[in-house]
Each structure stands twice: as C-alpha cells, then as structure tokens.
C-alpha positions, 0 to 999 in steps of 0.5 A: 470125488468119486464115491465107493460102491455099496459092494466095495463099502461092504467089502471094506467093512466085512466082519472077516476083515476085522475092520474095527478096533477091539472092544474092552472085554469084561475081564480086562479091568480085573487083569489091569487091577491084578497087575497093579497089585502084583506091581505094588507087591514087587515094589514096581511103581506105576510108570512101569506097569502102566507103560507095559499095560499101555503098550500091550493095549495099543498093540491089541488096538483097543481104545476102550481098554486104554480108557479103562486103564487110565481110569484104574490108574487114576482111581485112587488119586484126587490130584489133578496134576497127577491125573494129567501126568498119567494121561501124558505118560500114556499118550507118550507111550502110545506115540512110541508104539508107532515105531513098533506097531505102525502108525494106524493103531497109534492113531486109533488109540490116541484119538479115542483116548483123548476123547475119553478123558475128562474135559479138565484133563484134556484142557491141561494136556501139552499142545507143544510138539517136541520132535519137530526137526530143524537145522538147529537140532537135526544133529542132536536127533541123530546123535540121540538115535545112535546113542540109544541104538548102541546102548540097546545092541552093544556090542553088536550095534555096528554089526547089526547096522551092516546087516540091516544095510544088506537088506536095504541101504536105507533100512538102518538109516530110517531106523536109527534116525527116524525110529531111534533118534526122532521117536524112541529117544526123548528130546531133552526138554520132554517130560520135565514139565508134563511128566510125559518122559518115557525115558531109557528104561520105560522105552525098553519095557514098552518095546518088549510089551509091543513085540510080545503082544504082536507075536512072530517077532521072538528075536526082537523080543529077546533083543529088547529084553537085553536092551532093558538089562543093558540100561542098568549095565551101562548106566544109561538108566541114570543119564542126565535127564532120566527119571528114576523108574521104581522097580526098574532094576528088578524088572531087568532080572530074569524074574522081572523079565518073566513078569513083564512077558506074563503080564503082557500075555494076560492082557492079550488073553483078556482082551482077545477073550482067548483068541490071541493077538489082533496084530497078526491073527492069521489068514483073512478068509471071506465067504466069497 
C-alpha cells in the first residue's frame, strides 16, 4: 500500500480543517446539570432530557462531553442495572443520530463513549444486533418505516414522498426503508431487556435536537416538532411495546418545544464556547 506524503498528512490534519472531535468545554457539565434540574422541576424524566442532551452532543461531535453526560446522569445511582440502562439508551440515541448527522460522528462518539465506560458496565452491554435484515423480517421493517413516516408527516406523508421522488426516485425509498424502517423505528424486541428502547416520542426529541444543533435545516426542525406533537395526537406514544416517557405530553406543547430548543442551544453554546455549531460552521479557509 502506498504511503501518504508528509505534506498530505499535514494538510489532512491542518487546524483550519478542524479534523478532530470537539473537547468537552469547562462549562458543559454545569449546563447538563442545569438541564437536569430544569427537567425535574418540569416533571420531565431522565430519558427525555438525556435523549436531547445526547443527540445535541453527538451532533457537536464531542465524545468527551458524552462521557461527562453519562457520569452526571448516573452520579446519584448506586444501581448497576440502571447505569447499564443509561448507557444503553445513550448509545441507542447515538445510533439514531446516524440518520440525521451522518455515520462519521456516530462512529466517533459511540467508540469513544464505550471506551470511557467502566469495565463492569461495558461487560454488561448488549452485544446482539437487532436490525439485521432477512427474508423473514424485511416486510416488517418496511411496514415499521411507513407507519412511523405517516405518524410524523400525516396528512402530508404521501405528498412528501412524491416530492422527494421528484428529486431522485430512490430518495424516498432510502429514507423510508433504511432511515425510518431500519433505524428510526424500533424492532419489537428492542429495549425490553436492556432498556435501550428510544421509542416514538424520544425519537422525535432526538431528531429535533440533532437538527437544531446542526443549523441550516429549519424546515426539518419544524417537521419533527410537529412529529413530536403527533405522537400524542394519534396515540402512537402508547402503541404496543412503547415505554411511557415522563413529561412527554408537556414536551409536545409550545412551552415544552421552546424548552427543548433552548436546551439544545445551551449545549451548543457551551461546547463551542460561543462559536456555534461544529456541524456546518462556515467556510474552511487555509493559509495557502
């Protein structure tokens, strides 16, 4: 295999290209703690505030901060099973971020997240994949994707599919089957043993958080805010297999939506130390 020249290596790693993950800022733990306190005051449970915090942190590409978030979320628990469940939930949210932020940031964050966990927690994490497609489950995956899509975008779901197909005929095919079917919707068996189920409500919260932290995708933020609300309007929040999300109904109100957005903004502000998102921060300029 050929080797990269020193000049090419230097260019790949140039500071202006921001090649590395984002360190945890000194302020981020304080921000997470404030969100935890606000959530408790508003009767919002740990899964909801942890989901939005995890999604925003993965979007910002900060594995160090993800480790701090886990430590804070488990700081008051002496129950190993609960700590394992917290780790399982966070990495499941991180996996779903892949469909919103792309694969690389999820790889960065989940790999470093696992490395940051205590050995006894790592050894207790699930190792069985739940999304392997086969001739036996492919129709189920497709149906899950279409059902979730309809729940989020109804009554415009079919119109939106047609519009996407105008851009590229395979665009809605990929989104519905691979995004919504295989990734965003949960396999029936997921989470009942490990606690790793994100579910209908938390998936919408994760989507809003990821997209808000990106910037530049306001229409999609709006769509997923409506998607969160529709989970309660159409009853999918309590469909068979769904877990109850403490504070979910409040989060689907105007006040709850505002809190989600401002919470994400505070994470972006703290991690970037005021410079904004790392997802699309502006033009990359060299000194060449």
